[in-house]
C-alpha positions as CSV (number, residue, x, y, z in Angstrom):
1,M,183.4,49.0,124.3
2,H,181.0,50.1,127.1
3,D,183.8,51.5,129.2
4,R,185.3,53.2,126.2
5,W,182.2,55.2,125.4
6,S,180.5,55.7,128.8
7,G,182.6,58.7,129.8
8,P,182.1,60.7,126.5
9,M,178.4,59.8,126.6
10,R,177.9,61.2,130.1
11,T,179.7,64.4,129.0
12,F,177.5,64.5,125.8
13,S,174.3,64.0,127.9
14,A,175.3,66.8,130.3
15,R,175.8,69.1,127.3
16,V,172.4,68.2,126.0
17,R,170.7,68.9,129.3
18,A,172.4,72.3,129.5
19,R,171.2,73.1,126.0
20,L,167.7,72.2,126.8
21,H,167.8,74.2,130.0
22,K,169.1,77.3,128.1
23,L,166.4,76.8,125.4
24,R,163.6,76.8,128.0
25,N,165.1,79.8,129.7
26,N,165.3,81.7,126.4
27,F,161.6,80.9,125.6
28,S,160.6,82.0,129.2
29,L,162.4,85.3,128.9
30,W,160.9,86.1,125.5
31,S,157.4,85.0,126.8
32,S,157.7,87.6,129.7
33,V,158.4,90.3,127.1
34,T,155.9,89.4,124.4
35,G,153.1,87.8,126.5
36,H,153.1,84.7,124.4
37,D,153.4,81.2,126.0
38,F,156.4,79.9,124.1
39,S,157.4,77.6,126.9
40,R,154.4,75.3,126.4
41,A,155.0,75.1,122.7
42,D,158.6,74.3,123.3
43,Q,157.7,71.4,125.6
44,L,155.2,69.9,123.1
45,L,157.7,70.2,120.3
46,I,160.5,68.4,122.3
47,K,158.1,65.7,123.5
48,R,156.9,64.9,119.9
49,F,160.5,64.9,118.6
50,R,161.6,62.6,121.4
51,A,158.8,60.1,120.6
52,L,159.9,60.0,116.9
53,A,163.7,60.1,117.2
54,P,166.2,57.9,119.1
55,A,168.0,59.6,122.0
56,P,171.4,59.9,120.2
57,I,169.7,61.7,117.2
58,L,167.8,64.0,119.4
59,A,170.9,64.9,121.4
60,L,172.9,65.5,118.2
61,T,170.2,67.6,116.7
62,L,169.9,69.8,119.8
63,L,173.7,70.3,119.9
64,L,174.0,71.2,116.3
65,A,171.0,73.4,116.2
66,P,171.9,77.1,115.5
67,P,171.5,79.5,118.4
68,L,168.2,81.4,118.7
69,P,168.3,84.8,116.9
70,A,169.2,88.0,118.7
71,Q,165.6,88.4,119.9
72,D,166.0,85.6,122.5
73,T,167.8,88.1,124.8
74,P,166.1,91.3,123.8
75,T,167.7,94.6,124.7
76,F,166.1,98.0,124.5
77,K,168.4,100.9,123.4
78,I,167.6,104.6,123.4
79,E,170.0,106.9,121.6
80,S,170.1,110.6,122.2
81,K,172.6,113.0,120.7
82,L,174.3,115.5,122.9
83,V,173.3,119.1,122.0
84,N,176.0,121.7,122.6
85,L,175.1,125.3,123.2
86,Y,177.6,128.1,123.1
87,I,176.2,130.9,125.1
88,N,177.1,134.6,125.6
89,V,175.6,136.6,128.4
90,A,175.8,140.4,128.6
91,D,174.2,143.0,130.8
92,Q,172.1,146.0,129.7
93,S,175.2,148.0,129.0
94,G,176.7,145.2,126.8
95,A,179.3,144.2,129.3
96,I,180.1,140.5,129.4
97,V,178.7,138.6,132.4
98,G,181.0,136.0,133.8
99,G,180.9,133.9,137.0
100,L,177.5,132.3,136.3
101,T,177.2,128.6,137.4
102,K,175.4,125.6,136.0
103,D,172.6,126.2,138.5
104,D,172.0,129.7,137.2
105,F,170.8,128.4,133.8
106,R,167.6,126.8,132.6
107,V,167.4,125.1,129.2
108,S,164.3,124.2,127.3
109,E,163.7,122.5,123.9
110,D,160.3,123.0,122.2
111,G,159.1,124.3,125.5
112,R,160.1,121.2,127.5
113,P,162.7,121.5,130.3
114,Q,166.0,119.8,129.7
115,T,168.7,118.6,132.2
116,I,172.1,120.2,131.8
117,A,174.7,117.4,131.5
118,I,177.8,119.5,130.6
119,F,178.8,122.9,131.8
120,E,182.0,125.0,131.3
121,R,182.4,128.7,132.1
122,Q,184.8,129.2,129.2
123,S,184.8,126.8,126.3
124,E,188.3,125.5,125.4
125,L,186.9,123.4,122.5
126,P,188.8,123.9,119.2
127,L,187.8,126.7,116.9
128,S,187.2,126.2,113.2
129,I,186.8,129.5,111.5
130,M,185.9,130.3,107.9
131,L,186.6,133.9,107.0
132,A,184.4,135.0,104.0
133,I,185.4,138.4,102.6
134,D,183.3,140.4,100.1
135,T,185.5,141.7,97.3
136,S,182.7,143.1,95.1
137,L,182.7,146.6,93.7
138,S,180.6,148.1,96.5
139,V,183.3,147.4,99.1
140,R,186.4,147.5,96.9
141,K,187.8,150.6,98.5
142,D,188.2,148.7,101.8
143,L,190.1,145.7,100.4
144,T,193.5,146.7,101.6
145,E,192.2,147.4,105.1
146,E,190.4,144.0,105.1
147,K,193.6,142.2,104.3
148,R,195.6,143.8,107.1
149,A,192.9,143.5,109.8
150,A,192.1,139.9,109.0
151,G,195.7,138.9,109.2
152,H,196.0,140.7,112.6
153,F,192.8,138.9,113.8
154,A,194.2,135.4,112.8
155,R,197.5,136.1,114.7
156,D,195.7,137.3,117.7
157,L,193.0,134.6,118.0
158,L,194.3,131.3,116.7
159,R,195.6,128.8,119.2
160,S,197.5,125.5,118.4
161,Q,194.2,123.6,118.3
162,D,192.4,126.1,116.1
163,Q,192.1,126.3,112.3
164,M,191.1,129.0,109.8
165,G,190.1,129.0,106.2
166,L,189.5,131.8,103.7
167,I,187.1,132.4,100.9
168,Q,186.4,135.5,98.8
169,F,183.2,136.2,97.1
170,A,182.1,138.6,94.3
171,T,180.4,137.2,91.2
172,Y,181.7,133.8,92.3
173,V,182.9,132.2,95.5
174,S,186.6,131.1,95.6
175,Q,188.4,129.3,98.3
176,L,191.9,130.9,98.8
177,V,193.0,128.9,101.9
178,P,191.8,125.6,103.2
179,F,191.6,125.1,107.0
180,T,195.0,125.5,108.5
181,N,196.9,126.8,111.5
182,N,199.7,128.1,109.4
183,L,199.7,131.9,109.7
184,K,202.0,132.4,106.7
185,Q,199.6,130.4,104.5
186,I,196.7,132.6,105.8
187,D,198.7,135.7,105.0
188,R,199.5,134.5,101.5
189,G,195.8,133.8,100.9
190,L,194.8,137.3,102.1
191,G,197.4,138.7,99.6
192,E,195.5,136.9,96.8
193,L,192.2,138.8,97.4
194,R,191.1,140.3,94.1
195,P,188.1,142.6,93.4
196,G,185.1,141.4,91.4
197,E,181.8,142.9,90.3
198,A,178.6,141.3,91.6
199,T,178.0,139.9,95.1
200,A,177.1,136.2,95.7
201,L,176.6,136.7,99.5
202,Y,174.3,133.8,100.1
203,D,176.4,131.4,98.0
204,A,179.3,132.3,100.3
205,I,177.3,131.7,103.5
206,Y,176.0,128.4,102.1
207,L,179.4,127.2,101.0
208,G,181.3,128.4,104.1
209,S,178.8,126.7,106.4
210,Q,179.0,123.5,104.2
211,S,182.8,123.4,104.6
212,L,182.5,123.9,108.4
213,A,179.8,121.3,109.0
214,P,182.0,118.2,109.4
215,K,184.4,119.9,111.8
216,Q,184.5,119.2,115.5
217,G,184.2,121.8,118.3
218,R,183.1,125.3,117.7
219,K,182.4,126.3,114.1
220,V,182.4,129.9,113.2
221,L,181.7,131.7,109.9
222,I,182.8,135.3,109.8
223,V,181.3,137.3,106.9
224,V,182.7,140.7,106.0
225,S,180.2,142.4,103.6
226,D,177.8,145.3,103.1
227,G,174.9,142.9,102.9
228,G,174.2,143.1,99.2
229,N,173.3,139.9,97.3
230,T,173.1,140.5,93.6
231,T,173.9,137.2,92.1
232,G,174.2,133.5,92.9
233,D,171.8,130.6,93.3
234,A,171.4,130.2,97.0
235,S,168.6,132.0,98.9
236,Y,168.6,133.6,102.3
237,Q,166.6,130.7,103.6
238,S,168.8,128.0,102.1
239,A,171.9,129.8,103.5
240,L,170.4,130.0,107.0
241,E,169.3,126.4,106.9
242,Q,172.8,125.2,105.9
243,A,174.3,127.1,108.8
244,Q,171.9,125.7,111.3
245,R,172.3,122.1,110.0
246,G,176.0,122.5,110.2
247,D,175.8,124.0,113.8
248,V,177.7,127.0,112.5
249,M,177.7,130.4,114.3
250,V,177.6,133.3,111.9
251,Y,179.4,136.6,112.8
252,S,178.5,139.4,110.5
253,L,180.9,142.4,110.1
254,I,178.7,144.8,108.2
255,D,180.9,147.2,106.2
256,V,178.7,150.1,104.9
257,P,180.7,152.1,102.3
258,I,178.7,155.3,102.7
259,E,176.3,155.4,105.6
260,A,173.9,157.9,104.1
261,S,174.1,156.5,100.6
262,A,170.8,156.0,98.7
263,G,172.2,152.8,97.3
264,R,172.7,151.3,100.8
265,D,171.2,147.8,101.0
266,T,169.4,148.0,104.4
267,G,167.5,144.8,103.6
268,G,170.8,143.0,103.1
269,E,172.2,144.4,106.4
270,H,169.1,143.1,108.2
271,A,169.6,139.7,106.6
272,L,173.1,139.6,108.0
273,I,171.9,140.6,111.5
274,T,169.2,138.0,111.5
275,L,171.6,135.2,110.3
276,A,173.8,136.0,113.2
277,E,170.9,136.0,115.7
278,Q,169.5,132.7,114.5
279,T,172.8,130.9,114.7
280,G,174.1,132.2,118.0
281,G,176.6,134.6,116.5
282,K,176.6,138.3,116.5
283,S,176.7,141.2,114.1
284,F,178.9,144.3,114.3
285,Y,178.9,147.4,112.1
286,V,182.3,148.5,110.9
287,D,182.4,152.1,112.0
288,E,184.8,154.0,114.2
289,G,187.8,151.9,114.9
290,G,187.4,150.1,111.6
291,L,187.7,146.4,111.1
292,D,190.4,146.0,113.8
293,K,187.8,146.9,116.4
294,A,185.1,144.7,114.8
295,F,187.5,141.7,114.7
296,A,188.5,142.4,118.3
297,K,184.8,142.2,119.4
298,V,184.4,138.9,117.6
299,S,187.6,137.6,119.4
300,D,186.3,138.7,122.8
301,D,182.9,137.1,122.1
302,L,184.5,133.7,121.3
303,R,186.7,133.8,124.4
304,T,183.8,134.4,126.8
305,Q,181.3,131.7,125.8
306,Y,179.7,129.3,128.3
307,L,179.3,125.8,127.1
308,I,176.2,123.9,128.0
309,G,175.4,120.4,126.8
310,Y,172.2,118.3,127.2
311,Y,170.7,115.1,126.0
312,P,167.2,115.9,124.5
313,K,164.3,114.2,126.2
314,N,160.6,114.1,125.4
315,Q,161.1,115.1,121.8
316,P,158.0,115.1,119.7
317,H,158.0,112.7,116.8
318,G,158.0,113.9,113.2
319,Q,159.5,117.3,114.1
320,S,162.7,118.2,112.2
321,F,163.6,121.6,113.8
322,H,163.7,122.0,117.5
323,R,163.7,125.4,119.2
324,I,165.9,126.1,122.1
325,G,165.4,128.5,125.0
326,V,167.9,129.5,127.6
327,T,167.2,131.7,130.7
328,V,168.8,132.8,133.9
329,P,165.8,132.7,136.3
330,R,167.4,134.5,139.2
331,A,167.9,137.6,137.1
332,A,164.9,139.9,136.4
333,A,163.5,140.0,132.9
334,G,165.6,142.1,130.6
335,V,168.6,142.3,132.9
336,Y,170.7,139.9,130.8
337,N,170.9,139.5,127.1
338,I,171.4,135.8,126.5
339,R,172.6,134.7,123.0
340,C,172.7,131.2,121.6
341,K,171.4,129.4,118.5
342,A,167.7,129.4,118.0
343,G,167.5,125.7,117.4
344,Y,168.8,122.7,115.4
345,Y,167.7,120.2,112.8
346,T,167.4,116.4,113.6
347,E,166.2,115.2,110.2
348,Q,167.6,115.4,106.7
349,P,165.6,117.5,104.2
350,A,163.1,115.6,102.0
351,K,164.7,116.8,98.8
352,T,168.2,117.6,97.6
353,R,169.3,121.1,98.4
354,Y,171.2,123.6,96.3
355,V,174.9,122.8,95.8
356,P,176.9,125.5,94.0
357,K,179.2,124.4,91.2
358,D,181.7,127.2,91.2
359,Y,183.4,126.5,94.6
């Protein structure tokens, strides 16, 4: 009997000793982190238990005891989301400035310097484009031209990895084409553009940005309108916030029907310009050369973007919107015009925002 059990008991005892050793090590590690003397408490507990229980019971209890919770080997994890900036640089004449390097740029967030982790001279990231066309009475005369120019733009710009969607807006916002790379489907959608009466401009910007938000890569909303907003539930501020939360670049193609008209909505035009500036896009007036020229400028702009990525550091707590600054220190002030988004949100809004029901 003794010979039969002596081998298993030695193995059993070795396992108990290993378990006790691990237990002491775990307490010592946690003591070094918290400052509490767990090792002494551990020793006293084991001594008292040993005095009350026979050795086999003590051994069995230690072996069957559940492992210590995750805190016995604490790890400290810091998460930081990569922030991507799509940057355009032009000189004083408006000509695109290429050839800049990572070392030429300086990035700050909320006034704090940041370290550039990713740099590309020309972003090859996929493009997701939502084209939003105003079909209200004020721009009705240009509808045929808008269809033709938009189709040409899609054929000229889209690569195999890119997608485009189409919405029209007048009194209501309607999606005519979901995101696709199929040029025939885009052409069919353009053929379905129909004139309406009022102009729900901010609804269109809100909904277009909302549909782009889940996409990966570069997200672009191109708005063709005269800037009027005569109906709808979204405000300028809610439309801008939705674009910024979705990391959407807004490009405004401002189509003024009659330049000297007393009914011209200069306030709406300014709103489209500001939306573009705040999101890292750009605004263009549709004048000589028409929409073809305006779309070509958008295409050139998207093809000549620098990509800079960084992991935010030293962010202040409790701040939901973070402002971004980008400079090229070696150039004299005013020599370069540098465009990128004004900032980004890190926290969800405290209350539910407007969600249109007619989309």
